[in-house]
Biotite code that builds the C-alpha atoms (Angstrom):
import biotite.structure as struc

atoms = struc.array([
    struc.Atom([-0.002, -0.006, -0.007], chain_id="A", res_id=1, res_name="UNK", atom_name="CA", element="C"),
    struc.Atom([1.479, 3.391, -0.935], chain_id="A", res_id=2, res_name="UNK", atom_name="CA", element="C"),
    struc.Atom([2.260, 5.922, 1.768], chain_id="A", res_id=3, res_name="UNK", atom_name="CA", element="C"),
    struc.Atom([-0.588, 8.318, 0.806], chain_id="A", res_id=4, res_name="UNK", atom_name="CA", element="C"),
    struc.Atom([-3.205, 5.620, 1.189], chain_id="A", res_id=5, res_name="UNK", atom_name="CA", element="C"),
    struc.Atom([-1.763, 4.393, 4.430], chain_id="A", res_id=6, res_name="UNK", atom_name="CA", element="C"),
    struc.Atom([-1.793, 7.847, 6.051], chain_id="A", res_id=7, res_name="UNK", atom_name="CA", element="C"),
    struc.Atom([-5.210, 8.678, 4.633], chain_id="A", res_id=8, res_name="UNK", atom_name="CA", element="C"),
    struc.Atom([-6.550, 5.421, 6.014], chain_id="A", res_id=9, res_name="UNK", atom_name="CA", element="C"),
    struc.Atom([-5.121, 6.245, 9.440], chain_id="A", res_id=10, res_name="UNK", atom_name="CA", element="C"),
    struc.Atom([-6.513, 9.754, 9.421], chain_id="A", res_id=11, res_name="UNK", atom_name="CA", element="C"),
    struc.Atom([-10.012, 8.714, 8.336], chain_id="A", res_id=12, res_name="UNK", atom_name="CA", element="C"),
    struc.Atom([-10.149, 5.470, 10.273], chain_id="A", res_id=13, res_name="UNK", atom_name="CA", element="C"),
    struc.Atom([-12.772, 5.361, 12.953], chain_id="A", res_id=14, res_name="UNK", atom_name="CA", element="C"),
    struc.Atom([-11.513, 2.120, 14.584], chain_id="A", res_id=15, res_name="UNK", atom_name="CA", element="C"),
    struc.Atom([-10.823, 1.261, 18.133], chain_id="A", res_id=16, res_name="UNK", atom_name="CA", element="C"),
    struc.Atom([-7.996, 2.811, 20.116], chain_id="A", res_id=17, res_name="UNK", atom_name="CA", element="C"),
    struc.Atom([-5.907, -0.373, 19.921], chain_id="A", res_id=18, res_name="UNK", atom_name="CA", element="C"),
    struc.Atom([-6.144, -0.353, 16.173], chain_id="A", res_id=19, res_name="UNK", atom_name="CA", element="C"),
    struc.Atom([-5.052, 3.298, 16.049], chain_id="A", res_id=20, res_name="UNK", atom_name="CA", element="C"),
    struc.Atom([-2.125, 2.609, 18.309], chain_id="A", res_id=21, res_name="UNK", atom_name="CA", element="C"),
    struc.Atom([-0.978, -0.237, 16.078], chain_id="A", res_id=22, res_name="UNK", atom_name="CA", element="C"),
    struc.Atom([-1.417, 1.949, 12.998], chain_id="A", res_id=23, res_name="UNK", atom_name="CA", element="C"),
    struc.Atom([0.518, 4.748, 14.769], chain_id="A", res_id=24, res_name="UNK", atom_name="CA", element="C"),
    struc.Atom([3.515, 2.467, 15.292], chain_id="A", res_id=25, res_name="UNK", atom_name="CA", element="C"),
    struc.Atom([3.470, 1.537, 11.616], chain_id="A", res_id=26, res_name="UNK", atom_name="CA", element="C"),
    struc.Atom([3.948, 5.143, 10.536], chain_id="A", res_id=27, res_name="UNK", atom_name="CA", element="C"),
    struc.Atom([7.295, 6.780, 9.858], chain_id="A", res_id=28, res_name="UNK", atom_name="CA", element="C"),
    struc.Atom([8.525, 9.658, 12.004], chain_id="A", res_id=29, res_name="UNK", atom_name="CA", element="C"),
    struc.Atom([7.705, 12.071, 9.142], chain_id="A", res_id=30, res_name="UNK", atom_name="CA", element="C"),
    struc.Atom([4.150, 10.744, 8.941], chain_id="A", res_id=31, res_name="UNK", atom_name="CA", element="C"),
    struc.Atom([3.649, 11.022, 12.683], chain_id="A", res_id=32, res_name="UNK", atom_name="CA", element="C"),
    struc.Atom([4.814, 14.639, 12.589], chain_id="A", res_id=33, res_name="UNK", atom_name="CA", element="C"),
    struc.Atom([2.338, 15.328, 9.760], chain_id="A", res_id=34, res_name="UNK", atom_name="CA", element="C"),
    struc.Atom([-0.465, 13.785, 11.796], chain_id="A", res_id=35, res_name="UNK", atom_name="CA", element="C"),
    struc.Atom([0.478, 15.895, 14.799], chain_id="A", res_id=36, res_name="UNK", atom_name="CA", element="C"),
    struc.Atom([0.130, 18.991, 12.612], chain_id="A", res_id=37, res_name="UNK", atom_name="CA", element="C"),
    struc.Atom([-3.188, 17.902, 11.202], chain_id="A", res_id=38, res_name="UNK", atom_name="CA", element="C"),
    struc.Atom([-5.462, 20.057, 13.462], chain_id="A", res_id=39, res_name="UNK", atom_name="CA", element="C"),
    struc.Atom([-3.441, 23.185, 12.599], chain_id="A", res_id=40, res_name="UNK", atom_name="CA", element="C"),
    struc.Atom([-3.409, 22.324, 8.918], chain_id="A", res_id=41, res_name="UNK", atom_name="CA", element="C"),
    struc.Atom([-7.158, 21.822, 8.935], chain_id="A", res_id=42, res_name="UNK", atom_name="CA", element="C"),
    struc.Atom([-7.692, 25.261, 10.595], chain_id="A", res_id=43, res_name="UNK", atom_name="CA", element="C"),
    struc.Atom([-5.475, 26.934, 8.012], chain_id="A", res_id=44, res_name="UNK", atom_name="CA", element="C"),
    struc.Atom([-7.220, 25.062, 5.179], chain_id="A", res_id=45, res_name="UNK", atom_name="CA", element="C"),
    struc.Atom([-10.578, 26.255, 6.561], chain_id="A", res_id=46, res_name="UNK", atom_name="CA", element="C"),
    struc.Atom([-9.333, 29.825, 6.691], chain_id="A", res_id=47, res_name="UNK", atom_name="CA", element="C"),
    struc.Atom([-8.237, 29.655, 3.081], chain_id="A", res_id=48, res_name="UNK", atom_name="CA", element="C"),
    struc.Atom([-11.076, 27.681, 1.567], chain_id="A", res_id=49, res_name="UNK", atom_name="CA", element="C"),
    struc.Atom([-13.940, 28.742, 3.884], chain_id="A", res_id=50, res_name="UNK", atom_name="CA", element="C"),
    struc.Atom([-16.240, 25.835, 2.924], chain_id="A", res_id=51, res_name="UNK", atom_name="CA", element="C"),
    struc.Atom([-15.557, 22.741, 5.031], chain_id="A", res_id=52, res_name="UNK", atom_name="CA", element="C"),
    struc.Atom([-15.656, 20.318, 2.115], chain_id="A", res_id=53, res_name="UNK", atom_name="CA", element="C"),
    struc.Atom([-13.192, 22.456, 0.159], chain_id="A", res_id=54, res_name="UNK", atom_name="CA", element="C"),
    struc.Atom([-10.975, 22.779, 3.228], chain_id="A", res_id=55, res_name="UNK", atom_name="CA", element="C"),
    struc.Atom([-10.965, 18.975, 3.636], chain_id="A", res_id=56, res_name="UNK", atom_name="CA", element="C"),
    struc.Atom([-10.017, 18.517, 0.007], chain_id="A", res_id=57, res_name="UNK", atom_name="CA", element="C"),
    struc.Atom([-7.267, 21.152, 0.295], chain_id="A", res_id=58, res_name="UNK", atom_name="CA", element="C"),
    struc.Atom([-5.863, 19.470, 3.410], chain_id="A", res_id=59, res_name="UNK", atom_name="CA", element="C"),
    struc.Atom([-5.807, 16.073, 1.704], chain_id="A", res_id=60, res_name="UNK", atom_name="CA", element="C"),
    struc.Atom([-4.164, 17.492, -1.398], chain_id="A", res_id=61, res_name="UNK", atom_name="CA", element="C"),
    struc.Atom([-1.478, 19.218, 0.678], chain_id="A", res_id=62, res_name="UNK", atom_name="CA", element="C"),
    struc.Atom([-0.780, 16.020, 2.651], chain_id="A", res_id=63, res_name="UNK", atom_name="CA", element="C"),
    struc.Atom([-0.482, 13.999, -0.547], chain_id="A", res_id=64, res_name="UNK", atom_name="CA", element="C"),
    struc.Atom([1.966, 16.446, -2.004], chain_id="A", res_id=65, res_name="UNK", atom_name="CA", element="C"),
    struc.Atom([3.963, 16.474, 1.203], chain_id="A", res_id=66, res_name="UNK", atom_name="CA", element="C"),
    struc.Atom([4.122, 12.685, 1.330], chain_id="A", res_id=67, res_name="UNK", atom_name="CA", element="C"),
    struc.Atom([5.327, 12.535, -2.277], chain_id="A", res_id=68, res_name="UNK", atom_name="CA", element="C"),
    struc.Atom([7.868, 15.252, -1.687], chain_id="A", res_id=69, res_name="UNK", atom_name="CA", element="C"),
    struc.Atom([9.140, 14.063, 1.691], chain_id="A", res_id=70, res_name="UNK", atom_name="CA", element="C"),
    struc.Atom([12.691, 13.886, 0.347], chain_id="A", res_id=71, res_name="UNK", atom_name="CA", element="C"),
    struc.Atom([12.572, 17.587, -0.502], chain_id="A", res_id=72, res_name="UNK", atom_name="CA", element="C"),
    struc.Atom([11.854, 18.594, 3.071], chain_id="A", res_id=73, res_name="UNK", atom_name="CA", element="C"),
    struc.Atom([15.057, 19.600, 4.827], chain_id="A", res_id=74, res_name="UNK", atom_name="CA", element="C"),
    struc.Atom([15.370, 17.921, 8.210], chain_id="A", res_id=75, res_name="UNK", atom_name="CA", element="C"),
    struc.Atom([15.879, 20.452, 10.973], chain_id="A", res_id=76, res_name="UNK", atom_name="CA", element="C"),
    struc.Atom([13.607, 23.070, 9.370], chain_id="A", res_id=77, res_name="UNK", atom_name="CA", element="C"),
    struc.Atom([10.029, 23.751, 10.491], chain_id="A", res_id=78, res_name="UNK", atom_name="CA", element="C"),
    struc.Atom([7.624, 21.203, 9.078], chain_id="A", res_id=79, res_name="UNK", atom_name="CA", element="C"),
    struc.Atom([4.644, 23.437, 9.850], chain_id="A", res_id=80, res_name="UNK", atom_name="CA", element="C"),
    struc.Atom([5.984, 26.325, 7.680], chain_id="A", res_id=81, res_name="UNK", atom_name="CA", element="C"),
    struc.Atom([6.768, 23.865, 4.878], chain_id="A", res_id=82, res_name="UNK", atom_name="CA", element="C"),
    struc.Atom([3.244, 22.444, 5.096], chain_id="A", res_id=83, res_name="UNK", atom_name="CA", element="C"),
    struc.Atom([1.605, 25.902, 5.185], chain_id="A", res_id=84, res_name="UNK", atom_name="CA", element="C"),
    struc.Atom([3.488, 26.833, 2.059], chain_id="A", res_id=85, res_name="UNK", atom_name="CA", element="C"),
    struc.Atom([2.423, 23.604, 0.289], chain_id="A", res_id=86, res_name="UNK", atom_name="CA", element="C"),
    struc.Atom([-1.174, 24.176, 1.361], chain_id="A", res_id=87, res_name="UNK", atom_name="CA", element="C"),
    struc.Atom([-1.107, 27.796, 0.238], chain_id="A", res_id=88, res_name="UNK", atom_name="CA", element="C"),
    struc.Atom([0.255, 26.823, -3.162], chain_id="A", res_id=89, res_name="UNK", atom_name="CA", element="C"),
    struc.Atom([-2.361, 24.071, -3.503], chain_id="A", res_id=90, res_name="UNK", atom_name="CA", element="C"),
    struc.Atom([-5.052, 26.642, -2.755], chain_id="A", res_id=91, res_name="UNK", atom_name="CA", element="C"),
    struc.Atom([-3.680, 29.103, -5.306], chain_id="A", res_id=92, res_name="UNK", atom_name="CA", element="C"),
    struc.Atom([-3.674, 26.326, -7.900], chain_id="A", res_id=93, res_name="UNK", atom_name="CA", element="C"),
    struc.Atom([-7.265, 25.421, -6.991], chain_id="A", res_id=94, res_name="UNK", atom_name="CA", element="C"),
    struc.Atom([-8.506, 29.016, -7.238], chain_id="A", res_id=95, res_name="UNK", atom_name="CA", element="C"),
    struc.Atom([-6.845, 29.421, -10.597], chain_id="A", res_id=96, res_name="UNK", atom_name="CA", element="C"),
    struc.Atom([-8.396, 26.194, -11.843], chain_id="A", res_id=97, res_name="UNK", atom_name="CA", element="C"),
    struc.Atom([-11.825, 27.265, -10.624], chain_id="A", res_id=98, res_name="UNK", atom_name="CA", element="C"),
    struc.Atom([-11.526, 30.574, -12.382], chain_id="A", res_id=99, res_name="UNK", atom_name="CA", element="C"),
    struc.Atom([-10.535, 28.810, -15.577], chain_id="A", res_id=100, res_name="UNK", atom_name="CA", element="C"),
    struc.Atom([-13.503, 26.438, -15.316], chain_id="A", res_id=101, res_name="UNK", atom_name="CA", element="C"),
    struc.Atom([-15.762, 29.268, -14.170], chain_id="A", res_id=102, res_name="UNK", atom_name="CA", element="C"),
    struc.Atom([-17.180, 26.954, -11.541], chain_id="A", res_id=103, res_name="UNK", atom_name="CA", element="C"),
    struc.Atom([-19.063, 28.302, -8.591], chain_id="A", res_id=104, res_name="UNK", atom_name="CA", element="C"),
    struc.Atom([-19.727, 26.658, -5.265], chain_id="A", res_id=105, res_name="UNK", atom_name="CA", element="C"),
    struc.Atom([-22.695, 27.281, -3.102], chain_id="A", res_id=106, res_name="UNK", atom_name="CA", element="C"),
    struc.Atom([-21.730, 28.472, 0.333], chain_id="A", res_id=107, res_name="UNK", atom_name="CA", element="C"),
    struc.Atom([-22.449, 26.195, 3.261], chain_id="A", res_id=108, res_name="UNK", atom_name="CA", element="C"),
    struc.Atom([-26.084, 26.291, 4.325], chain_id="A", res_id=109, res_name="UNK", atom_name="CA", element="C"),
    struc.Atom([-27.109, 27.458, 7.734], chain_id="A", res_id=110, res_name="UNK", atom_name="CA", element="C"),
    struc.Atom([-28.431, 24.831, 10.090], chain_id="A", res_id=111, res_name="UNK", atom_name="CA", element="C"),
    struc.Atom([-25.380, 23.359, 11.732], chain_id="A", res_id=112, res_name="UNK", atom_name="CA", element="C"),
    struc.Atom([-27.226, 23.468, 15.052], chain_id="A", res_id=113, res_name="UNK", atom_name="CA", element="C"),
    struc.Atom([-30.360, 21.585, 13.968], chain_id="A", res_id=114, res_name="UNK", atom_name="CA", element="C"),
    struc.Atom([-31.235, 18.984, 16.499], chain_id="A", res_id=115, res_name="UNK", atom_name="CA", element="C"),
    struc.Atom([-28.933, 20.463, 19.162], chain_id="A", res_id=116, res_name="UNK", atom_name="CA", element="C"),
    struc.Atom([-30.735, 21.128, 22.425], chain_id="A", res_id=117, res_name="UNK", atom_name="CA", element="C"),
    struc.Atom([-27.906, 22.711, 24.401], chain_id="A", res_id=118, res_name="UNK", atom_name="CA", element="C"),
    struc.Atom([-28.353, 26.498, 24.291], chain_id="A", res_id=119, res_name="UNK", atom_name="CA", element="C"),
    struc.Atom([-24.752, 27.330, 24.960], chain_id="A", res_id=120, res_name="UNK", atom_name="CA", element="C"),
    struc.Atom([-23.582, 25.037, 22.209], chain_id="A", res_id=121, res_name="UNK", atom_name="CA", element="C"),
    struc.Atom([-26.126, 26.576, 19.852], chain_id="A", res_id=122, res_name="UNK", atom_name="CA", element="C"),
    struc.Atom([-24.942, 30.118, 20.735], chain_id="A", res_id=123, res_name="UNK", atom_name="CA", element="C"),
    struc.Atom([-21.343, 29.081, 20.270], chain_id="A", res_id=124, res_name="UNK", atom_name="CA", element="C"),
    struc.Atom([-22.160, 27.665, 16.836], chain_id="A", res_id=125, res_name="UNK", atom_name="CA", element="C"),
    struc.Atom([-24.011, 30.826, 15.902], chain_id="A", res_id=126, res_name="UNK", atom_name="CA", element="C"),
    struc.Atom([-21.034, 32.933, 16.987], chain_id="A", res_id=127, res_name="UNK", atom_name="CA", element="C"),
    struc.Atom([-18.621, 30.657, 15.152], chain_id="A", res_id=128, res_name="UNK", atom_name="CA", element="C"),
    struc.Atom([-20.835, 31.036, 12.073], chain_id="A", res_id=129, res_name="UNK", atom_name="CA", element="C"),
    struc.Atom([-20.620, 34.823, 12.460], chain_id="A", res_id=130, res_name="UNK", atom_name="CA", element="C"),
    struc.Atom([-16.862, 34.613, 12.668], chain_id="A", res_id=131, res_name="UNK", atom_name="CA", element="C"),
    struc.Atom([-16.733, 32.241, 9.683], chain_id="A", res_id=132, res_name="UNK", atom_name="CA", element="C"),
    struc.Atom([-18.864, 34.642, 7.615], chain_id="A", res_id=133, res_name="UNK", atom_name="CA", element="C"),
    struc.Atom([-16.798, 37.620, 8.701], chain_id="A", res_id=134, res_name="UNK", atom_name="CA", element="C"),
    struc.Atom([-13.545, 35.775, 7.766], chain_id="A", res_id=135, res_name="UNK", atom_name="CA", element="C"),
    struc.Atom([-15.079, 34.713, 4.467], chain_id="A", res_id=136, res_name="UNK", atom_name="CA", element="C"),
    struc.Atom([-15.930, 38.293, 3.599], chain_id="A", res_id=137, res_name="UNK", atom_name="CA", element="C"),
    struc.Atom([-12.302, 39.420, 4.038], chain_id="A", res_id=138, res_name="UNK", atom_name="CA", element="C"),
    struc.Atom([-10.028, 39.539, 0.981], chain_id="A", res_id=139, res_name="UNK", atom_name="CA", element="C"),
    struc.Atom([-7.960, 36.352, 0.662], chain_id="A", res_id=140, res_name="UNK", atom_name="CA", element="C"),
    struc.Atom([-4.695, 38.251, 1.480], chain_id="A", res_id=141, res_name="UNK", atom_name="CA", element="C"),
    struc.Atom([-6.073, 39.482, 4.833], chain_id="A", res_id=142, res_name="UNK", atom_name="CA", element="C"),
    struc.Atom([-7.753, 36.137, 5.652], chain_id="A", res_id=143, res_name="UNK", atom_name="CA", element="C"),
    struc.Atom([-4.489, 34.309, 5.063], chain_id="A", res_id=144, res_name="UNK", atom_name="CA", element="C"),
    struc.Atom([-2.489, 36.628, 7.317], chain_id="A", res_id=145, res_name="UNK", atom_name="CA", element="C"),
    struc.Atom([-5.107, 36.486, 10.094], chain_id="A", res_id=146, res_name="UNK", atom_name="CA", element="C"),
    struc.Atom([-5.209, 32.696, 9.885], chain_id="A", res_id=147, res_name="UNK", atom_name="CA", element="C"),
    struc.Atom([-1.427, 32.401, 10.229], chain_id="A", res_id=148, res_name="UNK", atom_name="CA", element="C"),
    struc.Atom([-0.811, 35.037, 12.890], chain_id="A", res_id=149, res_name="UNK", atom_name="CA", element="C"),
    struc.Atom([-4.004, 35.194, 14.980], chain_id="A", res_id=150, res_name="UNK", atom_name="CA", element="C"),
    struc.Atom([-5.276, 31.636, 14.686], chain_id="A", res_id=151, res_name="UNK", atom_name="CA", element="C"),
    struc.Atom([-2.100, 29.598, 14.202], chain_id="A", res_id=152, res_name="UNK", atom_name="CA", element="C"),
    struc.Atom([0.090, 31.843, 16.361], chain_id="A", res_id=153, res_name="UNK", atom_name="CA", element="C"),
    struc.Atom([2.965, 32.430, 13.926], chain_id="A", res_id=154, res_name="UNK", atom_name="CA", element="C"),
    struc.Atom([5.153, 35.375, 14.542], chain_id="A", res_id=155, res_name="UNK", atom_name="CA", element="C"),
    struc.Atom([4.882, 38.257, 12.066], chain_id="A", res_id=156, res_name="UNK", atom_name="CA", element="C"),
    struc.Atom([8.356, 37.507, 10.774], chain_id="A", res_id=157, res_name="UNK", atom_name="CA", element="C"),
    struc.Atom([7.495, 33.786, 10.223], chain_id="A", res_id=158, res_name="UNK", atom_name="CA", element="C"),
    struc.Atom([4.347, 34.711, 8.347], chain_id="A", res_id=159, res_name="UNK", atom_name="CA", element="C"),
    struc.Atom([6.255, 37.225, 6.193], chain_id="A", res_id=160, res_name="UNK", atom_name="CA", element="C"),
    struc.Atom([8.877, 34.618, 5.303], chain_id="A", res_id=161, res_name="UNK", atom_name="CA", element="C"),
    struc.Atom([6.271, 31.942, 4.664], chain_id="A", res_id=162, res_name="UNK", atom_name="CA", element="C"),
    struc.Atom([4.292, 34.165, 2.295], chain_id="A", res_id=163, res_name="UNK", atom_name="CA", element="C"),
    struc.Atom([7.327, 35.844, 0.720], chain_id="A", res_id=164, res_name="UNK", atom_name="CA", element="C"),
    struc.Atom([6.070, 39.309, 1.761], chain_id="A", res_id=165, res_name="UNK", atom_name="CA", element="C"),
    struc.Atom([7.773, 42.301, 3.313], chain_id="A", res_id=166, res_name="UNK", atom_name="CA", element="C"),
    struc.Atom([7.092, 42.733, 7.040], chain_id="A", res_id=167, res_name="UNK", atom_name="CA", element="C"),
    struc.Atom([5.230, 46.010, 6.390], chain_id="A", res_id=168, res_name="UNK", atom_name="CA", element="C"),
    struc.Atom([2.818, 44.311, 4.031], chain_id="A", res_id=169, res_name="UNK", atom_name="CA", element="C"),
    struc.Atom([2.067, 41.624, 6.620], chain_id="A", res_id=170, res_name="UNK", atom_name="CA", element="C"),
    struc.Atom([1.533, 44.277, 9.326], chain_id="A", res_id=171, res_name="UNK", atom_name="CA", element="C"),
    struc.Atom([-0.764, 46.413, 7.154], chain_id="A", res_id=172, res_name="UNK", atom_name="CA", element="C"),
    struc.Atom([-2.817, 43.458, 5.957], chain_id="A", res_id=173, res_name="UNK", atom_name="CA", element="C"),
    struc.Atom([-3.197, 42.212, 9.511], chain_id="A", res_id=174, res_name="UNK", atom_name="CA", element="C"),
    struc.Atom([-4.278, 45.652, 10.725], chain_id="A", res_id=175, res_name="UNK", atom_name="CA", element="C"),
    struc.Atom([-6.793, 46.049, 7.903], chain_id="A", res_id=176, res_name="UNK", atom_name="CA", element="C"),
    struc.Atom([-8.097, 42.546, 8.487], chain_id="A", res_id=177, res_name="UNK", atom_name="CA", element="C"),
    struc.Atom([-8.474, 43.113, 12.253], chain_id="A", res_id=178, res_name="UNK", atom_name="CA", element="C"),
    struc.Atom([-10.218, 46.435, 11.648], chain_id="A", res_id=179, res_name="UNK", atom_name="CA", element="C"),
    struc.Atom([-12.647, 44.813, 9.180], chain_id="A", res_id=180, res_name="UNK", atom_name="CA", element="C"),
    struc.Atom([-13.407, 41.947, 11.587], chain_id="A", res_id=181, res_name="UNK", atom_name="CA", element="C"),
    struc.Atom([-13.959, 44.388, 14.459], chain_id="A", res_id=182, res_name="UNK", atom_name="CA", element="C"),
    struc.Atom([-16.388, 46.366, 12.315], chain_id="A", res_id=183, res_name="UNK", atom_name="CA", element="C"),
    struc.Atom([-18.277, 43.211, 11.288], chain_id="A", res_id=184, res_name="UNK", atom_name="CA", element="C"),
    struc.Atom([-18.292, 41.444, 14.638], chain_id="A", res_id=185, res_name="UNK", atom_name="CA", element="C"),
    struc.Atom([-18.546, 44.458, 16.910], chain_id="A", res_id=186, res_name="UNK", atom_name="CA", element="C"),
    struc.Atom([-16.418, 45.568, 19.803], chain_id="A", res_id=187, res_name="UNK", atom_name="CA", element="C"),
    struc.Atom([-16.813, 42.152, 21.613], chain_id="A", res_id=188, res_name="UNK", atom_name="CA", element="C"),
    struc.Atom([-14.569, 40.566, 18.991], chain_id="A", res_id=189, res_name="UNK", atom_name="CA", element="C"),
])
């Protein structure tokens, strides 16, 4: 079984804990590091793609590319930065392909909280939906900076290097993005 399928099977497997532990031991150190990054990669993918299905596809595409290009990753460098760059490039390719095909995707429908009786959970989902919509309305450049710095916790310098941007551009995009989110979400944000 090739590496991509093995890791994908592990990620998507819903088996028992013992099965997961056995699968975990079968993975290489590189694959284990990728799996440890998975929650952060999924958040970044969601910030870029907005729609959950598109974010999942983006995350899978980035993981596949990383697994195929494992030999190109320089040991001792930050795997997360390398993966963010791969994911960003995958997203750029996807956006360009969509524009060429002139495809449109319907935004996720409301109703994530249907059947949920817990009021606090419903309120949290509504607020999360508000944040998602606010993030979605930002220009891609601002959304990407906010996801890397505010959500993923990268330093300004790391984000600037990752995106090949001058520090001033990162700072101004972050400031404009924060300002726009504050305006959309109110002072409580």
